[in-house]
N, C-alpha and C positions, 0 to 999 in steps of 0.2 A: 605083383609089382616088381620090376627089375631093380637092381641095386646099381649105384654108381660104381665105376671102375676105380674110384679113388675116394678119399675120405671127405672131400668137400661136397656137400649136398648141392645138387643142381636145382634150378628154380622150380622145376616140376614137382619137387618134393619139399619145398620150403614150408608149406602149410601142414605137413604131416608131423604129428607129435611123436618124438622119440628122443631118447637120451643121447647126448654127444658120445662119440667114441672115446675110449680111454686114451688120454693124451700121451703121445710118445715124447713130446717136447713141450716144455713151458717157455713161452716167449715173455720175457720180463722187460717192461718198458717204464723207465723213470720219466716223468714229464713235469714241466712247470711252465705255464703261461705261453705255450706255443700250440694253440689248438689247430691252426692252419697246417703246420708241419705235421702234427700228430695225425691229422686226417689223412694226409698222404701216406704216412707210415702204415696206418690201419688199412688203407685201400690196397697197399702192396700185399699185406697179409691176406686180405680177402681173395686175392688172386692165386694163393698157394693151394695146390691140390692135395699134397701129402707132405709129411706124415700127419697123422692126427695131432693137433696141438691145442693148447690152452693159452689164452692171453691174460696176463696179469699186469695191470697198470698201477703204478704208485703215483698218485696225483698230489702234487704240492702246489698247484696253481692257486692264485688268489681267488679266482672264480672256478668252482669245480668243473672239470671238463665235461661231465655229463649234462651240464646246463647248456652246452653248445649244441645247436640243432644238428650240425653236420656230424659232429662226433657221435651224438646219439644215434643218428641214422646208420653210421658205419658199425657201431656196436650191434645194432639190430641185424645188419647184414651178416656179420660174423656169426651171430647167434643162430639165425635160420640156416646158415651153411653147416651147422653142426659143431660149432666151436664154443667151448665154455669161455666166457669172458668175465673177469673179475676186475672191477675198478675199485681200488682201495684208497680212500682218503688218508693221507699220511702227512700230517702237519703237527708241530712246526718243522720246517726244514732244518736239518742238522748237518748238511753237507752230503756230497754225492756218495761217499763211502758208506755212510749210514743208510742212505736210501737204497743202495745196492744190497746192503746187509738185510734190510727189511724185505726186499724182493726175494732174495735167496731163501729167507725164512718162510716166505709164503709159498715157495715152490715145492714140488714133490716128484716131478718126473725125472727119469734117468738122465735125460739131456735137457739143458736149459740154455736158452739163447738170450743174452743181454743185447737188447736192441735199442739204440737211442731213438728219441722221438722225432728225429729229422732225417730218417733213412728210408728210402724206397727200395724194395726188394724185387728183383726180376722174378717172374712167376715160379720158377723151379728152384729158387735159391735155398729155401728152407730144406727141401729134400736133398739138395747137393751137400749142404753142411751136415745134415743128419747122417747121410750115407758115408761121407768122408770120415766123420768121427768114429763110426762103427768100423770102417775098413782099416783106418790107420791105427786105431787102438790107443791113441794118445790122450792127453788130458784136455786139450782144447783145439778147436779149429776155427779160424776166422775168415771173414770176407771183408777185406779192406775197402772202405767206402771210397767211391770215385767222385771227384769233382768235375763234372762234365763241362763246366765252363772252360776247363783246361784241355779239352779234347784235341786241340791243335797245338798244344804246348808240349812238344816232345823234349824230354830231358835225359838224353842218353848217359850223361855223367852221373845220374842218380840211379842207374840200373845195374851198375857193375857188381853189386853185392847179391844179385838174384842168383839163388842156388836151389834147384829142385831137390827135394828129399829123394834119395835113392836107397833102396834096401831097408825101408822102415824109418819111422820118426823116432829119434832118440832124445833123451833129456839133454838140456843145454844150460850153461851158465851165462846169462846175459846181464851186462852191467855197462854203465856209461864209460866210454873210452875204449871198449872192446870192439873187435871186428864185428861181432854179432850185433852190437848196438847200432852200428852204422847202417844196418838194414832198414832202419826206420825210414830212410829216404825213398824206399820202394813204394811207400804208401802216400807220398806227396802227390798233389794235383791229380792227374788221371794216369799216373805211371802204369798201373796194372792193365789198363785198357790197351796201352801200347805194347806191353809185354805179351798180352793175350793175342793180339793181332800178329805179332812176330812169331809166336809159337805155332799158330795155325792148327790148333787142336781139332780133333774130330768132334762132330756134334755129340752132345750129352756126355762129354768127358771133362775131367778136371785134373789138374796137376798140383800136388802139394809142394810147398816151398818153405824155406827157412825164414823165420821172422825175428824181429826184435820184440814186437808186440803188435796187436791189432786193435784199433779203436772202433767203437760204435756198433760193431756187429760181430759178436764172438759167441760161439757155442762151446759150452763146457760139459764134460761128464760131471754131473752134479757132485758125485761123491769125491771126485778128485779135488774140486774146489773146496768142499767141506773139509777134506783131509788136511789142507794147508791153512785152515783157519778162516776161509772165506774173506769177508770184509770186516771182521770183528775188530780190526785195528782202528776203526773209525773213532773210537774213544780217545785215541792218542793224537788226533788231528783237530786243528781248528775247523770251524764249519766252512770257512772259505778255503778251498784247496782244489787241486787238480791232480791227475795222475794216479788216482786210487786204483783204476783198472790195470795200470801198468804193474803196480806192486803185486796184485793178485795173480796176474798172468805170469810174471816172472817166477813166482813161487810154484805155480802149477807146471810151468815149462821145466823148471829145474828138477822136479820130481817125476813128472810123467811125460814130458815132451809136448810140443805144440807145433802147429803148422798153419800157414795160410793156404788158401786154394785159389787157383787161377783157372779160368776166368772168374772174376768177382762180379756178381750181378747186384751188388749193393751200391746205391747211389746216394751221395751226400747232398741234401737239399741246399746246402750252403746258406742256411739261415743264420742270423746273428746268434752268437753264443749266449747261453743263460749263465755262464760262469766267467764274467769279465775280470774278476780278481784272480789272477793266476800267479800270485807271488809265492804261494806255498806249494811246492811239488812234493807229493806224498812220499816218493822214494828218497827224498832228502831227510825225511823225518822218521820213517818206518824202516827198521832193519829188514832186509830181504834175505 
């Protein structure tokens, strides 16, 4: 029997019984009451060839996601492809920071990808992020999610802060009001798709650039995130809050450096937010 040239098992081997490959990446997905969006997210993962990965889902939905027929089907697809899939029921909800802390505690791989439940990944995106994190040697690498409803909405005034990393990624101090903070505009709408088109990169290449932070699709060196305390600050926040990912990223960036990569093959599904109460910004409460 010949083996696949990549870690994703092809259909001709789905019925063969064998243990999954040791995961190189843990994909950590927090979810609540968005089975349709989660299904698209899982379908994107099912199209990834490499590296070997495990999927860990923290489910805080009113109805457990495994009771959804489409979600169950996708979990089976990932399993026969050779992926370990763990769906962990985690209630009651205590806020996003606590849910991320729970997922971090459930992970074990050297690299971990925090992936929101409303993001579709281009088929080679996981490998791109994993390779970039190894090659750059920094604490985190992100693929900013693109809102493709804005594909014709060019915003040149928001692209002025785009700066590729040259000569290696270095630690940075990012805070509101700084020039570094102003980079957040790069991730509005579909800005990175326009940057990628203007760069005209060679196939199968990517370019690291300087960030303020990256939402929804961020790969960390697990130890780097643990070293700065992970999301243990959740106890200092009310259950309704936003921006917990920004706090954790700033801590990692300040010690180990961080980068975005372009092109980004992460697409935001533009579903309604599950966090409508946005009055508490974590960085206003938690010292960074």
